[in-house]
Legacy VTK file of the C-alpha trace (Angstrom):
# vtk DataFile Version 3.0
C-alpha trace
ASCII
DATASET POLYDATA
POINTS 103 float
-0.923 -79.177 54.659
1.011 -78.510 57.858
4.052 -76.346 58.405
6.652 -77.089 61.059
8.446 -73.846 61.938
11.705 -74.018 63.866
12.385 -70.543 65.267
15.800 -69.548 66.601
15.493 -66.572 68.983
18.046 -63.783 68.507
19.219 -62.713 71.919
22.345 -60.956 73.069
25.269 -63.242 72.274
23.331 -65.424 69.830
25.503 -66.997 67.166
24.016 -68.463 64.003
26.074 -69.891 61.125
23.692 -69.433 58.205
26.151 -70.947 55.712
26.327 -74.200 57.705
22.557 -74.221 58.179
21.909 -73.828 54.441
24.691 -76.054 53.111
24.720 -78.851 55.690
21.859 -78.922 58.186
18.881 -78.355 55.904
20.134 -80.757 53.181
20.638 -83.379 55.917
17.070 -82.796 57.134
15.756 -83.086 53.569
17.603 -86.374 53.043
16.538 -87.884 56.386
12.858 -86.933 56.138
12.586 -88.230 52.585
9.415 -87.999 50.510
7.235 -87.051 53.496
8.860 -83.600 53.322
6.961 -81.646 50.674
8.936 -78.409 50.846
11.197 -76.249 52.939
12.237 -72.637 53.258
14.547 -70.599 55.455
14.059 -67.035 56.697
16.950 -64.960 58.043
15.887 -62.250 60.475
16.944 -58.750 59.490
14.795 -56.402 61.602
11.950 -56.039 64.030
8.833 -53.970 63.359
10.398 -50.652 64.361
13.049 -49.240 62.018
16.501 -50.173 63.247
15.234 -52.650 65.830
16.793 -56.100 65.977
15.004 -59.118 64.529
13.375 -61.291 67.210
14.652 -64.429 65.456
18.072 -65.081 63.926
16.453 -67.578 61.570
13.296 -69.589 61.021
13.247 -72.881 59.166
9.954 -74.083 57.690
9.145 -77.680 56.722
5.964 -78.664 54.868
4.134 -81.986 55.238
0.756 -83.336 54.188
-0.147 -84.060 57.832
1.128 -83.996 61.400
1.249 -87.800 61.248
3.569 -87.636 58.218
5.853 -85.221 60.079
5.946 -87.380 63.191
6.561 -90.609 61.270
9.426 -89.120 59.249
11.023 -87.013 62.006
10.803 -89.445 64.918
13.403 -91.971 63.750
15.871 -89.151 62.950
15.155 -86.699 65.766
18.338 -87.501 67.669
20.601 -86.897 64.656
18.807 -83.705 63.646
18.845 -82.234 67.162
22.487 -83.277 67.698
23.478 -81.110 64.720
22.056 -77.885 66.195
25.167 -76.913 68.250
27.209 -76.983 65.031
25.449 -73.836 63.765
23.888 -72.012 66.729
23.851 -71.468 70.459
20.179 -70.437 70.293
17.591 -72.842 71.679
14.873 -73.199 69.044
11.139 -73.148 69.546
8.927 -75.293 67.326
5.423 -74.556 66.139
3.265 -76.845 64.013
0.645 -74.941 62.046
-2.110 -75.804 59.632
-1.550 -73.827 56.439
-4.719 -71.921 55.567
-3.609 -69.754 52.660
LINES 1 104
103 0 1 2 3 4 5 6 7 8 9 10 11 12 13 14 15 16 17 18 19 20 21 22 23 24 25 26 27 28 29 30 31 32 33 34 35 36 37 38 39 40 41 42 43 44 45 46 47 48 49 50 51 52 53 54 55 56 57 58 59 60 61 62 63 64 65 66 67 68 69 70 71 72 73 74 75 76 77 78 79 80 81 82 83 84 85 86 87 88 89 90 91 92 93 94 95 96 97 98 99 100 101 102
């Protein structure tokens, strides 16, 4: 299983509309990626390691697939639409990491 993590850095002036992300963006992603998408979750940053410190990420979206090939085949045809939706909920430029789930 592989996990695609889309991480939205929280910097000074970062805006993130969690309601839009949860109610519109992620359901759109689920619909577009279809059965290749095995699961998804969303984390909202609340703190850094030190008490009272800001979270390094405003949010992190996780998408699960059986393989990198499944992710690429399902995401590729819809990449433009998915990426075009980002400015509707954030001004943060996301970073993406693809990981192999070990546990």
